[in-house]
ROLUMNU-395292 format. One record per atom (N, C-alpha, C, O): residue in one letter; x, y, z. Coordinates in steps of 0.001 Angstrom, whole numbers, plus 524288, in hexadecimal, padded with zeros to 5 digits. Each point is the difference from the previous one (the first is absolute). Layout:
// ROLUMNU-395292
   resn      px      py      pz
      A       X       Y       Z
...
This chain:
// ROLUMNU-395292
   resn      px      py      pz
      M   F9969   EF296   52A99
      M   7FAE7   8018B   802BB
      M   7FAD4   7FB8C   7FAE0
      M   7FF32   80021   7FB43
      R   7FE88   7FC76   80979
      R   7FB61   7FED2   7FC92
      R   7FBEC   802EC   7FD8E
      R   7FE19   803AC   80275
      S   8000B   7FB18   7F86C
      S   7FD17   80314   7FE27
      S   7F813   7FF3D   8037F
      S   7FDAF   7FBD8   800B8
      R   8011D   80785   80016
      R   7F9C3   800A6   801C5
      R   7FDAC   7FBD1   7FB35
      R   7FE92   7FB9A   80152
      A   80134   805C8   7FA0E
      A   7FD71   7FB56   7FD86
      A   8002C   7FA92   80122
      A   7FC3B   7FD31   7FEFC
      R   8080B   80103   80324
      R   80189   7F975   7FFDF
      R   7FBDE   7FEE0   803EE
      R   7FE09   7FBA4   80081
      A   800A8   8089A   8025F
      A   7FC5A   7FD76   8043A
      A   7F9F9   80020   7FF41
      A   7FCBD   7FD24   80214
      A   80281   806FB   7FA5B
      A   7F9C3   7FF31   7FD57
      A   8001E   7FCF3   7FA47
      A   7FC8D   7FFBA   7FCAA
      A   806FD   7FEC9   80365
      A   80090   7FC7D   7FAD3
      A   7FAFB   7FC01   80008
      A   7FFDC   7FD53   803FE
      R   7FD0F   801FA   7F949
      R   7FD97   7FB37   7FDE8
      R   80274   7F9A0   7FD76
      R   8043D   80034   7FDBD
      A   7F9E0   7FC0F   80293
      A   80257   7FA24   7FEA0
      A   80305   80127   7FB82
      A   804C1   7FF50   7FFBE
      D   7F6BC   80386   7FA8A
      D   8023F   7FE3C   7FD64
      D   8029F   80601   7FD8F
      D   7FF37   8015E   7FB75
      T   8036E   8014C   807BE
      T   80351   803AC   7FF34
      T   80521   7FF69   80122
      T   800C4   7FCF7   803A7
      W   8037E   80527   7FA35
      W   804C3   8001B   7FFD6
      W   8015B   805C6   8018C
      W   7FDFE   803C8   7FDCF
      V   805D2   7FC96   80668
      V   80273   8042D   801B2
      V   8055E   80011   8004E
      V   800F5   7FBF6   8026D
      L   8029D   805E0   7FCBA
      L   8053D   7FE5B   7FE9F
      L   8028E   804F8   80142
      L   7FDD9   80439   7FF31
      E   80785   7FB3A   80320
      E   802C3   80629   8023C
      E   801CF   7FEF6   7FC99
      E   8000F   7FBA6   7FDF6
      V   80332   80ACE   7FFA1
      V   8023E   801C6   7FC83
      V   8066F   80023   8017F
      V   8018D   803E2   80260
      E   801CC   7F86F   7FC71
      E   80599   80091   8022A
      E   80204   8007D   7FD58
      E   7FEE1   7FDF9   7FBC9
      P   8068D   805C9   804F8
      P   8008A   804B7   80315
      P   7FAB2   802EE   7FF33
      P   7FD40   800C6   7FC22
      A   8025D   800A8   80969
      A   7FB10   805E3   7FF2A
      A   801A4   80555   7FCD4
      A   803D5   802CB   800CF
      L   7F7DE   7FDD5   7FB1A
      L   80177   8059E   7FDF8
      L   7FE2C   80329   8020B
      L   7FC01   7FFB7   802A8
      P   807B4   80599   7FC28
      P   7FCF1   804D4   801D8
      P   7FACA   8013A   7FBB5
      P   7FF3F   7FE13   7FBA8
      L   7FDE8   80564   806F6
      L   7FA9D   80011   7FDC1
      L   80238   805C1   7FB00
      L   8034F   8037C   80019
      P   7F91E   7FAE5   7FC9A
      P   80072   804A7   7FBF9
      P   7FDD9   805ED   8020E
      P   7FD4C   80017   803FA
      D   803BD   8041D   7F9AE
      D   7FC33   805C6   8019F
      D   7F9FA   7FDE0   7FEAE
      D   7FE5E   7FD0D   7FC92
      L   7FF09   805C7   807B5
      L   7F9CA   7FEE2   7FFAB
      L   7FE17   805C8   7FF97
      L   801F6   803B2   80260
      V   7F96A   7FC8C   7F9D6
      V   7FD00   80570   7FECB
      V   7FB3A   7FE29   80196
      V   7FEB8   7FB64   7FF89
      L   7FE50   8084B   80280
      L   7FA34   7FFCE   800C5
      L   7FE2F   80423   7FB8F
      L   801FC   803FD   7FE31
      S   7FA3E   7F9C5   80111
      S   7FC47   80287   7FAA7
      S   7F8E1   7FF7F   8018B
      S   7FDEC   7FBB8   800B2
      F   8003B   8077C   7FF83
      F   7FA71   7FF46   801B9
      F   7FDC7   80598   7FD0D
      F   802DB   80392   7FE83
      R   7F77F   7FC45   8010B
      R   7FDE6   80409   7FDDB
      R   7FE62   80295   8058B
      R   7FE5D   7FD26   80382
      A   80233   80901   7FD49
      A   7FFFD   80406   8031A
      A   7FB52   7FEFB   8010C
      A   7FF66   7FF67   804BB
      D   7FBC2   7FFF8   7F828
      D   7FA2B   8027B   802B3
      D   7FE36   7F83F   80207
      D   7FB69   7FEA6   8007D
      D   807F5   7FE8D   8001F
      D   7FE4A   7FA6F   80151
      D   7FF9E   7FF5E   80565
      D   80449   80012   8022F
      R   7F7EC   7FF54   800AE
      R   7FF42   800F5   805B4
      R   7FF25   7FAD7   801D0
      R   7FEB2   7FF8A   8049B
      S   801F3   7FB17   7F7B6
      S   7FE9E   7FA6D   8014E
      S   8010A   7FE00   805CA
      S   80330   802D5   80239
      P   7FB85   7FA41   7FFF2
      P   8028B   7FE8C   805B9
      P   803CD   7FCF0   80136
      P   802A5   7FF99   803FF
      V   7FD5F   7FD0E   7F5E8
      V   804E7   7FC31   80054
      V   802FA   804A2   7FEC7
      V   801B4   80135   80455
      L   7FFA7   8017C   7F916
      L   80435   803A9   7FDDB
      L   80139   8043D   80413
      L   80485   80189   80099
      D   7F7EE   80023   801E1
      D   80223   80200   80615
      D   802D1   7FD6D   803DB
      D   803C0   8020B   80236
      A   7F9D6   7F754   7FF33
      A   80354   7FCB7   80301
      A   8048D   7FF90   7FE7C
      A   803E1   7FF5E   802C5
      F   7FBDC   8010B   7F75A
      F   8073D   7FD70   7FF02
      F   80383   80523   80081
      F   804CC   8003D   8003B
      L   7F7E8   8036A   7FFE0
      L   803CD   8048C   8012B
      L   801F7   80131   803DA
      L   80438   8020F   8010E
      A   7F84A   7FC76   8015B
      A   80046   800F9   80719
      A   803E8   7FC12   8008F
      A   8038C   80113   80312
      T   7FC9F   7FA98   7FAA7
      T   8041D   7FBF6   80213
      T   80642   80249   7FDDA
      T   8040E   7FF1F   8026E
      V   7FBC2   802B7   7FA8C
      V   80402   802D5   7FCFF
      V   8029F   803DD   80250
      V   804C3   800A0   7FFC5
      A   7F79C   80285   802EB
      A   80162   80430   80317
      A   80235   7FE2F   804C9
      A   803FF   80211   801B3
      V   7F9A1   7F9FE   800D2
      V   80229   7FCDB   804FE
      V   8045B   7FFAE   7FE12
      V   802AD   803FC   80055
      H   7FF61   7F7E9   7FD53
      H   8050F   7FC67   7FD67
      H   8030F   80405   7FDBD
      H   80490   7FF8B   80173
      C   7FA9B   80512   7FAE7
      C   803D2   8022A   7FD5A
      C   7FD10   807FC   8029C
      C   7FCD2   80319   7FE27
      P   80657   7FCDD   80640
      P   7FEBC   803B3   800B9
      P   80130   80685   7FCEE
      P   7FD4B   803D0   8011B
      D   806C3   7FC58   7FB65
      D   7FF6B   803B9   7FD19
      D   7FD76   800C2   7FC8A
      D   7FEFA   80470   7FE76
      T   7FF05   7F684   7FF03
      T   7FC3D   7FFB7   7FCBB
      T   7F9BF   80164   80212
      T   7FC15   80184   7FDA8
      G   804D8   7FD67   806FC
      G   7FA55   802FB   80232
      G   7FFE5   80546   80203
      G   7FC87   801EA   802BA
      R   80725   80004   7FBD9
      R   80230   80704   8015D
      R   7FDE7   80074   7F996
      R   7FC11   8027F   7FECD
      H   80612   7FBAC   7FEBB
      H   7FD2B   801D6   7FBE4
      H   7FB17   7FFE7   7FCAB
      H   7FEC6   80274   7FC0D
      L   7FE76   7F96C   80730
      L   7FA7D   7FEE9   7FF51
      L   7FD96   8035B   802B3
      L   7FB76   80130   7FEF1
      E   806FC   800C8   804BD
      E   7FB5B   80308   804BE
      E   8010F   8072C   7FC15
      E   7FC83   8034E   7FFD8
      R   80872   7FD59   7FDC8
      R   80012   80515   7FE14
      R   7FC65   8000E   7F9F3
      R   7FF9D   80421   7FD92
      L   7FDF8   7F704   8007B
      L   7FD61   7FECC   7FAE3
      L   7FAB9   80156   8021C
      L   7FCD6   80257   7FD3D
      G   80234   7FC67   80715
      G   7FA7D   80240   8031B
      G   7FC92   7F893   7FF6E
      G   7FBD8   7FE11   7FE8C
      R   808E3   80068   80382
      R   7FE6C   7F926   800BD
      R   80445   7FDFE   8058C
      R   80438   7FDB2   7FFD4
      P   7F8CA   80432   804B3
      P   801D5   7FFDB   80485
      P   7FC78   7F89A   80096
      P   7FBB7   7FE68   7FE84
      H   80858   7FF42   80408
      H   7FEEA   7FABB   801DA
      H   7FCED   80187   80520
      H   80217   80264   8039C
      T   7F8DA   7FC0C   7FC64
      T   7FDBD   8001D   80452
      T   7FD0F   7FBA7   802F9
      T   7FDDD   7FFF7   80450
      R   80289   7FDA3   7F93A
      R   8009D   7F849   8031A
      R   803E6   7FFC4   8028C
      R   803F1   801E4   7FE01
      E   7FC6A   7FBFE   806BD
      E   804D8   7FCB5   80266
      E   7FF95   7FA9B   7FE37
      E   7FCC0   7FC7A   8005B
      V   80773   80422   7FDB9
      V   80238   7F9C6   7FE64
      V   803BA   7FCB9   803F4
      V   80334   80295   8027E
      S   7FCAB   7F94D   7FE16
      S   803D5   7FE2C   803B7
      S   803A3   7FD31   7FD81
      S   7FEBB   7FCD6   7FC9B
      E   80773   80430   8051E
      E   80365   7FDB0   7FE01
      E   8013E   7FB1C   801BF
      E   80091   7FE2C   80469
      Q   7FFE7   7FF2C   7F51B
      Q   7FF62   7FAEA   8012D
      Q   80596   7FE17   7FF51
      Q   80114   7FB60   800C1
């Protein structure tokens, strides 16, 4: 699979594929409960779309994803 970063790379930027592909490490989200930043909301909405189990956890925490995020 080709990296999207390669298509957006500038002339002075090198983008190299990691071969062989490595599994991703476990990821953890950490944010302040009272943070209502539009950027955080958009990020959490994206996470909820691409990681439905995490989206359900966010909804239980009172952080439903209210923005519709297109899948890319």
